[in-house]
C-alpha positions as CSV (number, residue, x, y, z in Angstrom):
1,M,-48.1,122.4,173.7
2,E,-50.3,124.6,171.9
3,I,-53.0,124.5,169.1
4,T,-53.4,126.9,166.5
5,V,-56.9,128.2,164.8
6,D,-57.1,130.8,162.1
7,F,-60.8,131.8,161.2
8,T,-60.1,134.0,158.2
9,K,-58.5,130.7,156.8
10,E,-61.3,128.6,155.3
11,C,-61.0,125.1,154.7
12,G,-64.5,123.5,153.2
13,K,-66.9,121.9,154.7
14,I,-66.9,120.5,158.0
15,K,-67.1,116.4,156.4
16,Q,-68.7,113.3,157.6
17,M,-66.1,112.2,159.9
18,H,-68.7,110.9,162.7
19,C,-70.4,108.0,160.6
20,V,-70.2,104.2,162.2
21,N,-70.8,101.0,161.3
22,N,-73.8,99.7,162.2
23,G,-77.1,101.2,163.7
24,P,-79.2,101.8,166.8
25,V,-80.7,99.1,169.0
26,G,-84.5,99.7,168.7
27,N,-87.0,98.5,171.0
28,G,-87.3,94.4,171.3
29,V,-89.1,92.0,172.8
30,R,-88.7,93.5,176.5
31,G,-90.7,96.6,175.4
32,K,-89.1,100.4,175.4
33,G,-86.2,101.5,177.5
34,F,-83.5,99.3,175.5
35,S,-83.1,101.5,173.1
36,N,-80.4,104.0,171.5
37,G,-82.3,105.7,168.6
38,H,-82.8,109.0,170.4
39,L,-78.5,108.8,170.8
40,F,-78.1,108.7,167.6
41,K,-80.4,111.6,167.1
42,E,-78.2,113.2,169.6
43,A,-75.3,112.8,167.7
44,G,-76.3,113.7,164.3
45,I,-74.7,110.2,163.2
46,P,-74.8,111.1,159.2
47,Y,-74.2,107.2,158.2
48,A,-74.7,103.6,159.6
49,R,-72.8,101.2,157.0
50,L,-74.6,98.1,157.6
51,H,-71.8,95.2,158.2
52,D,-71.1,92.2,160.6
53,S,-74.5,93.1,161.4
54,A,-76.2,89.6,161.4
55,F,-73.8,89.3,164.7
56,Y,-76.3,90.6,166.5
57,S,-80.0,89.2,167.2
58,G,-81.3,92.8,167.6
59,Y,-80.5,93.6,164.4
60,G,-82.1,90.6,163.3
61,G,-79.4,88.2,163.4
62,E,-78.5,85.3,161.0
63,Y,-81.4,86.0,159.0
64,S,-80.4,90.4,158.4
65,V,-79.0,92.4,155.6
66,D,-75.9,90.0,154.3
67,V,-76.9,88.7,150.8
68,H,-77.5,84.8,151.1
69,R,-78.7,85.6,154.5
70,I,-81.8,87.6,152.9
71,F,-81.6,85.2,149.7
72,P,-80.9,81.7,151.3
73,D,-81.2,79.2,148.3
74,F,-79.4,80.2,145.5
75,D,-80.9,78.6,143.0
76,A,-84.7,79.6,143.8
77,D,-86.3,82.2,141.6
78,V,-84.9,85.6,142.0
79,N,-87.9,87.0,140.5
80,D,-90.3,85.4,143.4
81,P,-90.9,87.3,146.3
82,T,-91.1,84.1,148.7
83,S,-87.6,83.3,148.0
84,Y,-86.1,86.5,150.2
85,V,-86.2,86.5,153.7
86,F,-86.5,90.4,154.1
87,A,-88.3,90.4,157.6
88,P,-85.2,91.1,160.0
89,T,-83.6,93.3,158.3
90,D,-86.5,95.4,157.5
91,K,-87.2,96.6,161.0
92,Y,-84.0,96.5,161.4
93,L,-83.8,99.4,158.4
94,K,-87.0,101.0,160.0
95,D,-85.0,101.4,163.3
96,I,-82.0,103.2,161.6
97,D,-84.2,105.5,159.3
98,A,-86.1,106.3,162.7
99,S,-83.1,107.7,164.1
100,G,-82.2,109.9,161.4
101,T,-79.1,108.2,160.1
102,K,-78.8,107.4,156.4
103,I,-77.9,104.1,155.5
104,F,-74.6,102.7,153.5
105,Y,-75.9,99.5,152.8
106,R,-73.3,96.6,151.9
107,L,-73.7,93.8,149.7
108,G,-71.7,91.2,150.9
109,A,-71.1,88.7,153.9
110,A,-70.0,89.3,157.6
111,I,-66.7,88.7,158.5
112,E,-66.4,84.6,159.1
113,H,-63.6,83.7,161.2
114,G,-65.2,79.9,161.3
115,Y,-67.0,77.9,159.1
116,K,-67.6,79.6,155.8
117,R,-70.6,80.3,153.7
118,G,-71.2,83.5,152.8
119,T,-67.9,84.5,151.5
120,Y,-67.0,81.7,148.8
121,P,-67.0,83.5,145.2
122,P,-71.3,83.1,143.8
123,K,-71.2,80.1,141.8
124,D,-72.8,82.6,139.1
125,T,-72.1,86.4,139.6
126,I,-74.3,87.8,137.4
127,K,-77.2,85.8,139.4
128,W,-76.0,86.9,142.1
129,C,-76.1,91.1,140.6
130,H,-79.8,89.8,139.9
131,I,-80.4,88.8,143.9
132,C,-79.0,92.5,145.2
133,E,-80.7,94.0,142.1
134,H,-83.6,93.0,143.5
135,I,-82.8,93.6,147.1
136,I,-82.1,97.5,146.1
137,M,-85.0,97.1,144.6
138,H,-87.1,96.1,147.9
139,Y,-85.4,98.8,149.8
140,T,-85.8,101.8,147.2
141,Q,-88.4,101.0,145.0
142,G,-90.7,99.2,146.7
143,W,-90.6,96.3,145.1
144,A,-91.8,93.0,147.2
145,N,-94.1,95.0,149.8
146,G,-91.2,96.9,150.0
147,F,-89.9,100.7,151.1
148,N,-88.4,103.7,149.4
149,Y,-85.7,104.6,151.1
150,D,-82.7,107.3,150.4
151,I,-80.5,104.6,150.3
152,E,-77.6,106.2,148.0
153,Y,-74.2,104.1,148.9
154,W,-74.2,100.8,148.0
155,E,-71.0,98.4,148.7
156,I,-70.0,95.6,146.9
157,W,-68.1,93.4,149.3
158,N,-65.6,93.6,152.4
159,E,-62.2,93.2,152.7
160,P,-61.3,90.5,150.2
161,D,-57.7,91.1,150.9
162,C,-58.0,90.2,155.1
163,R,-55.5,87.8,155.8
164,N,-55.3,85.9,159.5
165,A,-52.0,85.0,160.8
166,D,-52.3,81.3,159.2
167,G,-52.8,82.7,156.1
168,S,-56.6,82.0,155.9
169,N,-59.2,84.4,154.5
170,P,-62.4,84.9,156.4
171,C,-64.1,87.7,153.7
172,W,-63.1,85.8,150.3
173,Q,-62.6,82.6,149.4
174,G,-61.7,82.7,146.0
175,T,-58.2,84.1,144.0
176,E,-57.7,87.9,144.1
177,E,-58.1,87.2,139.8
178,E,-61.3,85.9,140.6
179,F,-62.3,89.2,142.9
180,A,-61.3,91.6,140.8
181,E,-63.4,90.0,137.8
182,F,-66.2,89.3,140.2
183,F,-65.9,93.1,142.2
184,A,-65.8,94.7,138.1
185,T,-68.9,92.9,137.0
186,S,-70.8,93.7,140.0
187,V,-70.2,97.2,139.7
188,K,-70.9,97.5,136.0
189,Y,-74.1,95.7,136.4
190,L,-75.2,97.4,139.6
191,K,-74.5,100.7,138.2
192,E,-76.2,100.3,135.1
193,K,-79.3,99.5,136.8
194,F,-79.0,102.1,139.0
195,P,-77.4,104.9,137.3
196,K,-78.2,107.6,140.1
197,L,-77.3,105.7,142.9
198,K,-73.3,105.2,144.2
199,I,-72.0,101.8,143.4
200,G,-68.6,100.8,144.7
201,G,-66.4,99.0,147.7
202,P,-64.6,96.9,147.9
203,A,-64.0,98.1,151.9
204,M,-59.6,96.9,151.2
205,M,-58.2,96.3,154.7
206,Y,-54.7,96.7,153.3
207,I,-54.2,100.4,150.9
208,W,-50.9,99.3,151.0
209,G,-51.6,96.1,149.0
210,P,-50.5,98.1,145.7
211,E,-50.5,94.6,143.5
212,Y,-53.8,93.7,144.4
213,N,-55.3,97.2,144.2
214,K,-53.8,97.5,140.8
215,L,-55.3,94.4,139.9
216,I,-58.8,95.6,140.9
217,F,-58.6,98.9,139.1
218,D,-57.4,97.2,135.8
219,T,-59.8,95.2,135.5
220,L,-62.0,98.2,136.4
221,K,-60.5,99.7,134.0
222,E,-60.9,97.5,131.2
223,K,-64.6,97.2,131.6
224,G,-65.1,101.1,131.4
225,V,-66.0,101.2,134.9
226,T,-65.3,104.1,137.2
227,L,-66.0,103.6,141.2
228,D,-68.4,106.3,142.8
229,F,-66.7,105.2,145.5
230,Y,-63.4,103.5,146.5
231,S,-63.4,102.1,150.7
232,F,-60.8,100.8,152.5
233,H,-59.9,100.5,156.0
234,K,-57.9,101.7,158.9
235,Y,-56.6,100.2,162.6
236,G,-54.0,101.7,164.5
237,N,-52.7,103.7,167.6
238,I,-51.9,106.9,166.8
239,P,-54.3,109.5,164.6
240,S,-52.0,110.7,162.5
241,Q,-50.9,107.5,161.2
242,F,-54.7,108.1,159.5
243,V,-53.5,110.5,157.2
244,A,-50.4,108.4,155.9
245,D,-52.9,106.1,154.5
246,V,-55.5,108.4,152.9
247,E,-53.0,110.2,150.8
248,A,-52.0,106.7,149.3
249,A,-56.0,105.7,148.5
250,Y,-55.8,109.1,146.8
251,A,-52.8,108.5,145.5
252,L,-54.1,105.4,144.1
253,L,-57.6,107.1,142.5
254,S,-55.0,109.7,141.1
255,D,-53.3,106.5,138.7
256,Y,-56.1,105.4,137.3
257,D,-57.4,109.4,136.6
258,C,-60.8,108.7,138.9
259,N,-60.1,111.4,141.8
260,D,-62.7,113.8,141.3
261,K,-65.1,111.1,140.3
262,T,-64.7,109.2,143.0
263,E,-65.3,109.4,146.9
264,L,-62.6,108.3,149.1
265,V,-64.7,106.6,152.1
266,L,-62.8,105.0,155.0
267,N,-65.4,102.7,156.7
268,E,-63.9,100.9,159.3
269,W,-61.4,102.3,161.6
270,N,-60.6,102.0,165.8
271,Y,-58.1,101.9,168.0
272,V,-55.9,99.3,168.1
273,R,-52.4,98.6,169.2
274,G,-51.8,95.2,168.5
275,W,-54.6,92.2,167.2
276,M,-52.9,89.4,169.4
277,D,-52.0,88.5,173.1
278,E,-51.4,91.1,175.6
279,K,-51.7,94.0,173.3
280,W,-55.1,93.0,171.8
281,V,-56.0,92.8,175.6
282,H,-54.6,96.6,176.3
283,T,-56.8,97.9,173.0
284,R,-59.9,96.0,174.1
285,Y,-59.8,98.0,177.4
286,A,-59.0,101.0,175.7
287,E,-61.7,100.9,173.1
288,K,-64.0,100.8,176.2
289,G,-62.7,103.9,178.3
290,M,-61.4,107.4,177.8
291,K,-58.3,107.0,175.5
292,G,-60.6,105.0,173.0
293,A,-62.6,108.4,173.0
294,A,-59.9,110.7,172.9
295,F,-58.3,108.1,170.0
296,I,-61.9,109.0,167.9
297,A,-61.4,112.8,168.6
298,G,-57.8,112.4,167.0
299,V,-58.6,110.7,164.4
300,M,-61.8,112.9,163.5
301,S,-59.9,116.1,163.4
302,V,-56.7,114.6,161.3
303,C,-58.8,113.0,158.9
304,Q,-60.9,116.1,158.5
305,Y,-58.3,117.9,156.7
306,T,-57.7,115.4,154.3
307,K,-59.1,114.3,150.6
308,L,-61.1,111.7,152.9
309,D,-64.9,112.1,152.4
310,K,-66.2,110.1,155.2
311,L,-65.2,108.2,157.8
312,M,-66.9,105.5,159.8
313,Y,-66.2,104.5,163.1
314,Y,-66.2,100.4,163.7
315,D,-68.3,99.0,165.4
316,A,-71.4,100.6,166.9
317,R,-72.7,97.3,167.1
318,P,-73.4,95.9,170.7
319,C,-69.7,94.4,170.6
320,G,-66.1,94.5,172.1
321,M,-65.0,96.9,170.0
322,N,-68.0,99.5,170.8
323,G,-66.5,102.4,172.8
324,M,-69.6,104.2,172.4
325,F,-72.6,102.2,174.0
326,D,-72.9,100.1,177.1
327,T,-73.6,96.3,175.4
328,D,-76.6,95.8,177.7
329,F,-78.4,98.9,178.5
330,F,-76.5,100.9,175.5
331,T,-76.4,104.1,177.4
332,P,-73.7,106.2,176.3
333,L,-69.7,105.6,176.9
334,K,-67.1,108.4,177.0
335,G,-66.5,106.9,173.5
336,Y,-70.0,108.1,172.2
337,Y,-69.4,112.2,173.3
338,P,-67.0,112.9,171.0
339,F,-69.4,112.6,167.7
340,V,-71.7,114.6,170.0
341,M,-69.0,116.9,170.0
342,F,-67.9,116.7,166.3
343,N,-71.8,117.6,165.3
344,N,-71.5,120.5,167.0
345,L,-68.9,121.2,164.5
346,Y,-70.6,119.5,161.5
347,R,-74.1,122.2,162.4
348,L,-71.5,124.6,161.9
349,K,-70.7,123.6,158.6
350,N,-67.1,125.9,157.2
351,A,-64.2,124.4,158.6
352,V,-61.3,126.9,159.1
353,A,-57.5,125.7,160.1
354,A,-56.6,124.0,162.8
355,S,-53.6,121.8,164.3
356,G,-52.1,120.8,166.8
357,D,-47.8,121.0,166.9
358,T,-47.2,117.8,168.1
359,D,-48.7,114.1,167.8
360,E,-50.5,114.7,170.9
361,V,-52.6,117.4,170.7
362,Y,-55.1,117.6,168.1
363,A,-57.5,120.3,166.6
364,V,-60.4,121.2,164.5
365,A,-62.7,124.2,163.8
366,A,-65.5,125.6,162.5
367,K,-67.5,128.7,161.9
368,N,-70.8,129.7,160.3
369,G,-71.4,133.6,160.7
370,N,-70.9,134.8,164.2
371,E,-70.7,131.3,165.6
372,S,-67.3,129.3,166.1
373,G,-66.2,126.3,167.7
374,I,-63.2,124.0,168.3
375,L,-62.3,120.2,168.9
376,V,-59.2,120.4,171.2
377,T,-57.5,116.8,171.8
378,Y,-55.0,115.7,174.4
379,F,-54.6,111.5,173.2
380,S,-51.4,109.9,174.0
381,D,-50.6,106.1,173.6
382,N,-47.8,106.3,176.7
383,D,-49.8,105.6,179.6
384,N,-47.2,106.8,181.6
385,A,-48.2,110.5,180.0
386,V,-48.3,113.6,182.3
387,D,-50.9,116.6,182.8
388,G,-50.2,119.2,179.7
389,E,-50.6,122.7,179.2
390,I,-51.9,123.6,175.7
391,L,-51.9,127.1,174.6
392,L,-55.4,128.3,172.6
393,D,-53.3,129.9,169.8
394,I,-56.9,131.5,168.1
395,K,-56.5,133.9,165.4
396,N,-59.2,136.3,164.0
397,G,-61.9,134.4,165.7
398,S,-63.9,134.6,169.4
399,S,-62.0,136.4,172.1
400,K,-63.8,134.6,175.0
401,Y,-65.6,130.6,174.7
402,E,-67.3,127.9,176.7
403,M,-65.2,125.2,177.6
404,Y,-67.2,121.8,178.0
405,L,-64.7,118.9,178.9
406,L,-64.7,115.2,178.4
407,D,-62.3,113.5,180.6
408,G,-62.3,110.5,183.3
409,D,-64.6,112.6,185.4
410,H,-66.6,114.8,182.9
411,D,-69.0,113.7,179.8
412,N,-69.3,116.7,177.5
413,E,-70.0,119.1,180.5
414,L,-69.3,122.7,180.8
415,V,-66.5,123.7,183.4
416,G,-66.3,127.4,182.7
417,T,-64.7,129.5,180.2
418,V,-61.7,130.3,178.7
419,S,-59.7,133.4,176.2
420,A,-58.0,133.3,173.4
421,G,-54.7,133.5,174.0
422,Q,-55.0,131.5,177.7
423,T,-53.0,128.1,178.3
424,I,-54.9,125.2,179.7
425,T,-54.2,122.0,181.7
426,L,-55.5,118.7,180.4
427,K,-55.0,115.3,181.6
428,P,-53.9,112.9,179.1
429,Q,-56.7,111.3,176.9
430,S,-59.5,114.5,177.4
431,V,-61.3,116.4,174.8
432,V,-62.6,119.7,175.1
433,Y,-65.3,121.5,172.6
434,L,-64.8,125.3,172.7
435,K,-68.2,127.1,171.6
436,S,-67.5,131.0,171.5
437,I,-69.6,133.3,173.6
């Protein structure tokens, strides 16, 4: 196995592949020491998407983020500040802002696997838009004793195409036609009210659902609307699988002549071998350990070289799919360190050509003047994989590098130096960051 890097072949900027869903846990009723805001700063996490935030009490719980939670009585007066419950979300957004991470606000509802309340089509779409307008005003224009945050991205809805095994939809209780009309109307309304903000969505679960996507984009076209960003999701167990989904999403934008106007945002992803039974049990264990961590680094690496603009891991919220932080004390797990390591490249700014020669070895590299860095990942979904010998074919770069290792025994620790042309031995599910000397 080998990785090839050529520092003379520049490939644009290092992109924001180290974004997440949900923000840090702020100090709560137990006082200081139960917060991970400083870890968000250390990793330089660019954006936190607010989705499923209401599931965690530390973010404000059942009163936070979602439109129907902030505005609980749909028949109330949209112009009356007392109709809104802002306080829980106010604190949550303050904690995110204090960490240096920007907010990517999802307007809509958290997923509802059981009782349905927030995922029904609004009985009056325009009034729903008015509510969202006031939420945006509260957080960006100071309305109702609010704030002037620089929140640029406002996403409408989440996974309208989601389906459970029994055919039920936990995210949208209407028809596809109803959603397309609701979505296009909402985008048009909010973009007209806030032309300087980026309005988009709809966080599709399946980019491979061409008829549903076509219906949505046809409806947008009929209304003369172009999305500022198109968002979609992907879960899988091989990093290279993500490339095909990004290419399909870009092709969709091309079909509607908007790929030069519409950003591409993959804003939910994680390692998933399967959603049911023993495959789901394996998935949950993997996400919490080195397998999940190596997968994170591998996906970041391959997505950097696609048309994708942003990548947002699900989930930094204290929950079962959080491979970044311990859910009790919010200390780092193995999956946190790829964010720190990728941020090293992000700070260097300028991407250069890098690749691995198999579906188990991944590389991404960057430079800035005389400084350079390379992220190398050995990920295998084969639970019986053996140690790998990886040749470092590094062209036109530094001759020597410090080697920082993330594996079962090391947490992004300096373990020595290596040279261009050298072969290194890595355990399966390992990540290294090579920093030029």
